[in-house]
C-alpha positions as CSV (number, residue, x, y, z in Angstrom):
1,M,-52.8,-61.6,-68.6
2,S,-52.3,-63.8,-65.1
3,D,-55.1,-64.4,-62.6
4,E,-52.9,-64.0,-60.0
5,P,-53.8,-61.1,-57.7
6,I,-51.9,-57.9,-57.4
7,L,-52.1,-57.7,-54.0
8,K,-50.6,-61.2,-52.3
9,P,-52.2,-62.0,-49.1
10,G,-49.9,-61.4,-46.4
11,A,-47.5,-58.9,-48.2
12,V,-46.3,-56.0,-45.8
13,A,-47.0,-52.6,-46.6
14,L,-45.7,-49.4,-44.8
15,V,-48.1,-46.5,-45.2
16,T,-46.6,-42.7,-43.9
17,G,-49.1,-40.5,-43.2
18,A,-51.5,-43.2,-42.3
19,S,-53.1,-41.0,-39.0
20,A,-55.3,-38.9,-41.3
21,G,-57.4,-38.9,-44.5
22,I,-55.8,-40.7,-47.8
23,G,-53.4,-42.5,-45.4
24,I,-56.4,-44.1,-43.1
25,A,-58.2,-45.0,-46.3
26,I,-55.2,-46.7,-48.1
27,T,-54.3,-48.6,-44.7
28,E,-57.9,-49.7,-44.5
29,A,-58.2,-51.0,-48.2
30,L,-54.6,-52.9,-47.6
31,V,-56.0,-54.6,-44.5
32,A,-59.1,-55.7,-46.5
33,K,-56.6,-57.2,-48.9
34,D,-55.4,-59.2,-46.2
35,C,-51.8,-57.3,-46.2
36,R,-50.0,-56.7,-43.0
37,V,-49.8,-53.1,-42.7
38,I,-47.6,-50.8,-41.0
39,C,-49.3,-47.7,-40.4
40,S,-47.2,-44.8,-39.4
41,G,-47.2,-41.2,-38.8
42,R,-46.6,-38.5,-36.2
43,R,-50.1,-39.1,-34.1
44,R,-49.5,-42.0,-32.2
45,D,-52.8,-41.8,-30.6
46,R,-54.6,-42.0,-34.0
47,L,-52.1,-44.4,-35.2
48,E,-53.0,-46.8,-32.0
49,A,-56.9,-46.2,-32.6
50,L,-56.7,-47.3,-36.0
51,A,-54.7,-50.5,-35.6
52,E,-56.8,-51.4,-32.3
53,R,-59.7,-50.8,-34.8
54,L,-58.3,-52.9,-37.7
55,G,-56.8,-55.7,-35.4
56,E,-53.7,-58.1,-36.0
57,N,-52.6,-56.9,-39.4
58,C,-52.2,-53.6,-38.6
59,H,-48.8,-52.5,-36.7
60,A,-48.9,-48.7,-35.3
61,V,-45.7,-46.7,-35.7
62,E,-45.3,-43.3,-34.5
63,L,-42.9,-41.8,-37.2
64,D,-41.9,-38.3,-38.6
65,V,-40.4,-38.9,-41.9
66,A,-38.8,-35.7,-41.8
67,D,-36.4,-36.8,-38.7
68,A,-33.7,-38.8,-40.5
69,G,-32.7,-40.7,-37.5
70,A,-36.1,-42.0,-36.8
71,T,-36.6,-43.2,-40.7
72,A,-33.0,-44.7,-40.7
73,G,-33.4,-46.9,-37.4
74,L,-37.5,-47.9,-38.7
75,I,-36.7,-51.3,-40.1
76,D,-34.6,-52.2,-37.1
77,N,-37.2,-51.3,-34.6
78,L,-39.9,-53.2,-36.5
79,P,-40.7,-56.7,-35.3
80,E,-38.9,-59.2,-37.1
81,G,-42.1,-60.4,-39.3
82,L,-42.6,-57.0,-40.6
83,R,-39.0,-56.0,-41.9
84,D,-39.3,-57.3,-45.7
85,I,-41.4,-54.6,-46.8
86,D,-43.1,-55.3,-50.1
87,I,-45.2,-51.9,-50.8
88,L,-44.5,-48.4,-49.8
89,I,-47.3,-45.9,-49.8
90,N,-45.3,-42.5,-49.1
91,N,-48.1,-40.5,-48.2
92,A,-46.8,-38.4,-45.4
93,G,-46.5,-34.6,-46.0
């Protein structure tokens, strides 16, 4: 076995359903492991509060995964440094 960490510092993660429950907990854990996290969900106010609390490694994005147009355009609407996603936690719904 390798001694390399599974979660590389600076890895980019996208967490859907991040405005409540398990999504919040996963976002917090990933940020604590030095990942850069895109927290997404339908409740913009909760996402922004989470991002403000967790700091610069947490980027809030309002996203309804049931909206095909919104999901299709997600990557293009992210800051350039967050477009190469390493980890997907598809927690919405």
